[in-house]
Each structure stands twice: as C-alpha cells, then as structure tokens.
N, C-alpha and C positions, 0 to 999 in steps of 0.2 A: 503493500500500500504506500510505499515511499517513492517519490519522484524527485530527481535532482540532476544536476549537471556533473560531469566529470572533468577535472582539470589534470594536467600533467604535474606530477611531483617527482622530485629527485631526492637527494640526500641532504639533511640539514647539518648545522654546525656541530652536532653531536654524532655524526656519522650514522644517523638513523633515518628511516624513511620520513620525509617531511609530511606534514599534515596539510590538508587544503586550507586556503586562507578564508574560507567561509564555511560555517557550520552546516550549510545546506548542500555543499558540494562533496562529491567523492574525489579521491585523489588516486589516479592510476600511476603506479610506480614505473617510471620510464625505463628502468633497467630490467623489466620483465616483458614478456610478449604481450601483444594487445589481447584483450579479452576475446576468447574464441579461437585464437591461433593455437597451433600445437605448442605445448609447453606449459609453463606456469605463469600466470598473471596475478597481480596483487592490486587491490583497491582498498585504500584506507578511508576512514571517515570519522567524523566527530560523534561522540555519544550525546553531547549536549553543548550548549553555549551558556552565556551568562543569564539569558532570559528565555531561551527556546531550546527544544530538543534538536539534536543534530540529525543528519541524514541517516545514521546507523543507530538511532536510539532504540530500535526494536530488533537489532541484530540477534541478540540472545534469545529472542522469542521464536526464531526460525526453528524448524524441526526437520529431521531427515526426511527427504522426499519433497519438501517445498520447492517450488519453481519460481524463478524470477528472470527478468530479461534485462539486457543491456543493449541500448540502441547505439549503433556506431555512427560516426560522422557522415558516412555515405548513405544512411537510412536503413541499412541492414539491421536485423534484430537477431541477437544471439540469446538463446534460452539455456539456462543453467538449472541443474537440480542439485539441491543440498545433499551432500554425502555424509557430512559430519559437522558437529558444532563442538568446539573446544573452548573452555575457559581455563586460562593458564596464568601463573604468576608472570610478571613482566620479564623476569630473567629467563624463563623457559619458552616464551612466545616465539622468538626469532627462529628457533630450530624448526618448529612446526610451520610457521609462516612461509619459510623459504624451502620447504620440502615438497616435492611433487610426488604424489602417490604413484607407484609403478603401474597401476591398473587404470589410471586416468590420463588420457592423451592430451586433452585440453582442460586444464584445471584453473579455476579462478578462486583465489582466497580473498575473502573480505575480512577486514579487521577493524576493531574499535576498542575503546577502553571499557573496563568492567570492574566489578568488585567495589571496594570501598575507596573513598577519596582521602588521600593524605594531605590535609590542609597545610602542613608545614613544608612538605616537599613539592606541593602543587602538582600531584600526579595520582592517577588511579593505580592501584596495586596489581591489577590484573588486565588481561587482554582477552577479548572474545574473538575467535576466529571461526568463520564459516567456510568450510572447504566444499567446493562445488565442482560439478562436471558439466561440460557443454553437452547438451542433448539435442540441439537443433539450431539451424541458422536459416534465415530467409531474407 
C-alpha cells in the first residue's frame, strides 16, 4: 500500500549505504544491479521522519508470499515476492543484506530501521530486511 519514488544512493561518510534525502523516497544502492536484473539489488528507506512515517514504515509487516512491484524509469513493472523477513541487530545486518541466496536469480533486498531507538546514539538498534525474488516483468 506504499507508493514513492526511488533515488540513487551511494556510500556515505561512514562507508555505509546512504539513506534517501526524503522520508518518502526509497534509495537504490548504485553498487548493486537494478531491481529485476540478474543478481542482487538493494533498496533502503526510512522507517519514519520527525512528523510522518517513512516509505518503509510497514516493512516489518510484510509476510512471506506478499507481492509488490517496482516501476522502472522506462515504464516496465517488475513484480517481486517476499521470500523472507529478517530483523537483525545493526552489527549483523550487513552480512544478510549483501548476501544473495543461491536459489534466487534476481533478488531484491529492502531494508529499514527497526527495534528500539537509542536517543543518545541517535540510531535504531536493529534493521528489518525483506528478501524478495523477481517473479514477473512487463
């Protein structure tokens, strides 16, 4: 039920995937393949902003078998099916995020913050990752 735009993101000053500059945007990590291509693609998005929910505010509510679409710049639409939802501590998230499952040819991982918010460190302690597989393109 979420719609938004996707912008290109690279690596930030901490050598981590940069986040989109708007809570309503997803960020496609440019060092991965485009969503729907053979290989691993990653899109990150905000859980929330200061006054509104972010584009991935409901990511943890996805369940295995849920489907979603990504419309590409040329108007083609790629449909993905959720294969797994993982909630991990920040230190463990990168290994899962950057791993392509051997049985998925075109994998898209979506990631956002989760868990409790550490007010002193200004960071969520967990990450939610939805691992999905391309099931159709048109």
